[in-house]
VEXDREN-2710 file (C-alpha; in Angstrom, 1 decimal):
% VEXDREN-2710
k/r/px/py/pz
1/UNK/16.2/1.1/-82.7
2/UNK/16.8/-1.6/-85.3
3/UNK/16.2/-5.1/-84.0
4/UNK/18.9/-7.6/-84.5
5/UNK/17.6/-10.9/-85.7
6/UNK/20.2/-13.4/-84.3
7/UNK/20.5/-17.1/-84.6
8/UNK/22.7/-19.2/-82.3
9/UNK/24.8/-22.2/-83.4
10/UNK/25.5/-25.0/-80.9
11/UNK/22.2/-24.0/-79.1
12/UNK/22.2/-26.9/-76.8
13/UNK/25.8/-26.5/-75.5
14/UNK/27.0/-24.6/-72.5
15/UNK/28.0/-21.5/-74.5
16/UNK/25.0/-21.8/-76.8
17/UNK/22.6/-21.6/-73.9
18/UNK/24.4/-18.5/-72.4
19/UNK/24.2/-16.8/-75.8
20/UNK/20.5/-17.6/-76.0
21/UNK/19.9/-16.1/-72.6
22/UNK/21.9/-13.0/-73.5
23/UNK/20.1/-12.4/-76.8
24/UNK/16.6/-12.9/-75.0
25/UNK/17.8/-10.3/-72.3
26/UNK/18.9/-7.7/-74.9
27/UNK/16.4/-4.9/-75.6
28/UNK/17.6/-4.6/-79.2
29/UNK/17.9/-8.3/-80.2
30/UNK/15.5/-11.2/-81.0
31/UNK/16.3/-14.9/-81.1
32/UNK/15.3/-15.7/-84.6
33/UNK/17.0/-19.1/-85.0
34/UNK/18.9/-21.9/-83.3
35/UNK/21.2/-24.7/-84.8
36/UNK/22.6/-27.9/-83.4
37/UNK/23.8/-31.2/-84.6
38/UNK/21.4/-33.8/-86.0
39/UNK/19.8/-35.7/-83.1
40/UNK/20.0/-32.6/-80.8
41/UNK/17.0/-30.8/-82.3
42/UNK/14.5/-29.5/-79.6
43/UNK/11.1/-28.0/-79.8
44/UNK/12.1/-24.8/-78.2
45/UNK/15.6/-23.2/-77.9
46/UNK/14.8/-21.4/-74.6
47/UNK/13.0/-24.1/-72.8
48/UNK/15.8/-24.4/-70.3
49/UNK/14.9/-20.8/-69.2
50/UNK/11.3/-21.7/-68.5
51/UNK/10.4/-18.9/-71.0
52/UNK/9.5/-20.4/-74.4
53/UNK/10.8/-18.5/-77.3
54/UNK/8.8/-20.1/-80.1
55/UNK/12.1/-20.9/-81.9
56/UNK/12.9/-24.5/-82.5
57/UNK/16.5/-26.0/-82.5
58/UNK/17.1/-27.2/-86.0
59/UNK/19.9/-29.2/-87.7
60/UNK/18.8/-28.1/-91.2
61/UNK/20.6/-24.8/-92.0
62/UNK/17.8/-23.5/-94.2
63/UNK/15.2/-23.9/-91.6
64/UNK/17.3/-22.8/-88.6
65/UNK/18.5/-19.7/-90.4
66/UNK/15.4/-18.7/-92.3
67/UNK/14.7/-15.5/-90.2
68/UNK/18.3/-14.7/-89.2
69/UNK/20.3/-11.7/-90.2
70/UNK/23.2/-12.7/-87.9
71/UNK/24.6/-16.0/-86.7
72/UNK/26.8/-16.2/-83.5
73/UNK/28.9/-19.4/-83.8
74/UNK/31.0/-20.7/-80.9
75/UNK/31.1/-24.4/-82.0
76/UNK/33.9/-26.5/-83.7
77/UNK/35.7/-25.7/-86.9
78/UNK/34.1/-28.4/-89.0
79/UNK/30.7/-27.1/-88.1
80/UNK/31.5/-23.4/-88.3
81/UNK/32.8/-23.9/-91.9
82/UNK/29.6/-25.5/-93.0
83/UNK/27.7/-22.5/-91.5
84/UNK/30.1/-20.2/-93.0
85/UNK/29.5/-21.3/-96.6
86/UNK/25.7/-21.1/-96.1
87/UNK/25.9/-17.6/-94.6
88/UNK/28.2/-16.3/-97.2
89/UNK/25.9/-17.5/-99.9
90/UNK/22.8/-16.0/-98.2
91/UNK/24.2/-12.7/-96.9
92/UNK/23.9/-13.7/-93.2
93/UNK/26.4/-11.8/-91.1
94/UNK/28.7/-13.9/-88.8
95/UNK/30.2/-13.5/-85.3
96/UNK/32.7/-16.4/-85.0
97/UNK/34.2/-17.3/-81.7
98/UNK/35.2/-20.9/-82.7
99/UNK/38.8/-21.7/-82.2
100/UNK/41.2/-24.4/-83.6
101/UNK/41.0/-23.6/-87.3
102/UNK/43.8/-24.7/-89.6
103/UNK/45.2/-22.5/-92.3
104/UNK/42.7/-23.6/-94.8
105/UNK/39.8/-22.9/-92.4
106/UNK/41.2/-19.4/-91.8
107/UNK/41.5/-18.9/-95.5
108/UNK/37.8/-19.9/-96.0
109/UNK/36.8/-17.3/-93.5
110/UNK/38.8/-14.6/-95.3
111/UNK/37.2/-15.6/-98.6
112/UNK/33.7/-15.5/-97.1
113/UNK/34.2/-12.1/-95.8
114/UNK/34.1/-10.9/-99.4
115/UNK/30.5/-11.9/-99.5
116/UNK/29.3/-11.1/-96.0
117/UNK/30.5/-9.3/-92.9
118/UNK/32.2/-11.3/-90.3
119/UNK/33.7/-10.6/-86.8
120/UNK/36.2/-13.4/-86.1
121/UNK/38.0/-13.4/-82.7
122/UNK/39.4/-16.1/-80.5
123/UNK/37.9/-14.3/-77.5
124/UNK/35.0/-11.9/-77.3
125/UNK/35.6/-10.8/-73.8
126/UNK/36.1/-6.9/-73.7
127/UNK/38.5/-7.4/-70.9
128/UNK/40.7/-9.9/-72.7
129/UNK/40.9/-7.6/-75.8
130/UNK/41.9/-4.7/-73.6
131/UNK/44.5/-7.1/-72.1
132/UNK/45.8/-7.8/-75.6
133/UNK/46.4/-4.1/-76.2
134/UNK/48.4/-3.9/-72.9
135/UNK/50.5/-6.9/-74.0
136/UNK/51.3/-5.1/-77.2
137/UNK/52.6/-2.1/-75.3
138/UNK/54.4/-4.1/-72.7
139/UNK/56.2/-6.3/-75.3
140/UNK/57.5/-3.1/-77.1
141/UNK/58.8/-1.7/-73.8
142/UNK/60.2/-5.0/-72.6
143/UNK/61.7/-6.1/-75.9
144/UNK/65.1/-7.1/-74.5
145/UNK/66.2/-8.6/-71.3
146/UNK/62.9/-10.3/-70.5
147/UNK/61.7/-13.9/-71.2
148/UNK/58.1/-14.3/-72.2
149/UNK/55.9/-17.1/-71.2
150/UNK/52.1/-17.5/-71.8
151/UNK/50.2/-19.6/-69.2
152/UNK/46.6/-20.6/-69.7
153/UNK/44.1/-22.7/-67.8
154/UNK/40.6/-24.0/-68.9
155/UNK/38.0/-26.6/-67.8
156/UNK/38.5/-30.3/-68.4
157/UNK/36.2/-30.3/-71.3
158/UNK/38.2/-28.0/-73.7
159/UNK/39.5/-29.9/-76.6
160/UNK/42.2/-27.7/-78.1
161/UNK/45.4/-26.5/-76.6
162/UNK/46.8/-23.9/-76.3
163/UNK/43.7/-22.0/-76.3
164/UNK/42.8/-19.7/-79.1
165/UNK/43.2/-16.7/-76.7
166/UNK/46.7/-17.9/-75.6
167/UNK/47.8/-18.2/-79.2
168/UNK/46.4/-14.8/-80.1
169/UNK/48.4/-13.3/-77.1
170/UNK/51.4/-14.9/-78.5
171/UNK/50.7/-13.5/-81.9
172/UNK/50.2/-10.0/-80.6
173/UNK/53.5/-10.1/-78.6
174/UNK/55.4/-11.6/-81.5
175/UNK/54.1/-9.0/-84.0
176/UNK/55.0/-6.2/-81.6
177/UNK/58.5/-7.6/-81.4
178/UNK/58.8/-8.3/-85.1
179/UNK/58.9/-12.1/-84.7
180/UNK/57.0/-14.9/-86.3
181/UNK/55.2/-17.0/-83.7
182/UNK/55.5/-20.0/-85.8
183/UNK/59.2/-19.8/-85.6
184/UNK/59.7/-18.6/-82.0
185/UNK/56.8/-20.3/-80.2
186/UNK/57.8/-23.2/-77.9
187/UNK/54.7/-25.4/-77.0
188/UNK/56.3/-28.3/-75.1
189/UNK/59.3/-28.9/-72.9
190/UNK/60.6/-32.3/-71.8
191/UNK/63.9/-33.8/-70.9
192/UNK/67.1/-31.9/-71.4
193/UNK/66.0/-28.9/-73.3
194/UNK/69.2/-26.8/-73.1
195/UNK/69.2/-23.2/-72.1
196/UNK/66.3/-21.1/-73.0
197/UNK/66.4/-19.3/-76.3
198/UNK/65.9/-15.6/-75.3
199/UNK/63.9/-14.9/-78.5
200/UNK/61.3/-17.7/-77.8
201/UNK/57.8/-17.2/-76.6
202/UNK/56.8/-20.2/-74.4
203/UNK/53.4/-21.8/-73.7
204/UNK/52.1/-23.7/-70.8
205/UNK/48.6/-25.3/-70.7
206/UNK/46.6/-26.4/-67.7
207/UNK/43.2/-28.3/-68.0
208/UNK/41.0/-29.1/-65.0
209/UNK/37.7/-28.8/-63.2
210/UNK/35.4/-26.0/-64.3
211/UNK/37.9/-23.1/-64.9
212/UNK/36.2/-20.8/-67.4
213/UNK/39.5/-19.3/-68.6
214/UNK/42.6/-17.9/-67.1
215/UNK/45.4/-16.3/-69.0
216/UNK/48.7/-14.9/-67.7
217/UNK/51.6/-13.6/-69.7
218/UNK/54.9/-13.5/-67.6
219/UNK/57.7/-11.1/-68.7
220/UNK/60.6/-12.4/-66.5
221/UNK/63.7/-10.3/-66.3
222/UNK/66.8/-10.2/-64.0
223/UNK/65.7/-8.9/-60.7
224/UNK/62.0/-8.4/-61.5
225/UNK/59.0/-9.9/-63.4
226/UNK/55.8/-8.4/-64.7
227/UNK/52.6/-10.4/-65.0
228/UNK/49.7/-9.4/-67.0
229/UNK/46.6/-11.5/-66.3
230/UNK/43.0/-11.9/-67.2
231/UNK/40.7/-14.3/-65.4
232/UNK/37.1/-15.1/-66.5
233/UNK/34.6/-16.1/-63.9
234/UNK/31.6/-16.4/-66.2
235/UNK/31.0/-17.1/-69.9
236/UNK/28.4/-14.2/-69.8
237/UNK/31.3/-11.8/-70.8
238/UNK/31.8/-13.6/-74.0
239/UNK/28.1/-13.5/-74.9
240/UNK/28.0/-9.8/-74.2
241/UNK/30.9/-9.3/-76.5
242/UNK/29.4/-11.3/-79.2
243/UNK/26.2/-9.1/-79.0
244/UNK/28.5/-6.0/-79.1
245/UNK/30.1/-7.5/-82.4
246/UNK/26.6/-8.0/-83.9
247/UNK/25.8/-4.3/-83.3
248/UNK/29.1/-3.3/-84.8
249/UNK/28.3/-5.3/-88.0
250/UNK/24.8/-3.7/-88.4
251/UNK/26.1/-1.2/-91.1
252/UNK/28.8/-3.5/-92.6
253/UNK/27.7/-5.3/-95.8
254/UNK/31.0/-7.2/-96.1
255/UNK/34.5/-7.4/-94.6
256/UNK/36.6/-9.2/-92.0
257/UNK/36.8/-7.7/-88.6
258/UNK/38.0/-8.5/-85.1
259/UNK/37.3/-7.4/-81.6
260/UNK/39.9/-4.7/-81.8
261/UNK/37.7/-3.1/-84.6
262/UNK/34.6/-3.6/-82.5
263/UNK/36.2/-1.9/-79.5
264/UNK/38.0/0.9/-81.5
265/UNK/41.4/-0.4/-80.4
266/UNK/43.0/-0.5/-83.8
267/UNK/43.5/3.3/-84.0
END
C-alpha cells in the first residue's frame, strides 16, 4: 500500500484540526506538513490530540510542504490561491474545499490543473454529493409546475453566503433545467417583490449557533411539495471525503476533478 504524504492548510482552525486527526487515523496516510498564517506557527501540529506528530505548523510554504505529495486546503480564497501557485510549480496535488472564489480565482484553479492534479469541490461529504445527484434527477422530473428554493443553515462563524454547497446545488438544478444560475438565481427578497418568476431558483440563508451545515431544496407544486435534505452533524464527514479525494488523485498526474469524479457519479 502506497502511503499518502499529506499536508494540511489552516492547521490551527476547526476544520484543520479535524483533517489532521483524520490523516493520523488513516492507515494509508501520513501527516507530512502543516500550514497556517504567520503568527499561528506551532511546535507540533497534533499537540491538541496529546499524540505528538513531529510535524511543526509552518507559515513558510517551502518548509511546510517540503515532504508533502498532497495538500488539503479548506481555508480562504486568498490563502488557497497562494498555496495553489506553489503546489502547481512543485507538482504537489491539491484537494480544495475552500469556497467563495471569484471568477478569477476559479480560472486560476483551472490553469493550475494543467500542471498538477486537483480535486476542487464546495463540499466533500459523500452524502452531500449523492444528494446533488438526486437533485439533478428530481429537477428533470419536476421541470414544470414546481417552484424551487434552496435553504441553507450554518454556524455563526461562516463568512460567505450562500454557502458554496448551496450554490453548487443551484448550479446542478439550473444545468439540469437548461438555465443559467447567474440569470435565474434570486438571492434576496425584500419589500414588494411582485409575483414569483416561475423560472427562478431562490436562496435563503440562515446563520446561527454551531450548525455544522444543513441544506434543503424545496420543490413546491400545487397540492404537494418535495423536500430533499442533507444535514451534517460532524465535520468528520468532510475530512473522510477529502482523504478519499487524495486516494483518487494517486494515479493522476494532472487534471481538474470534483467529488462526482471521486465517487464515480459522472457516468
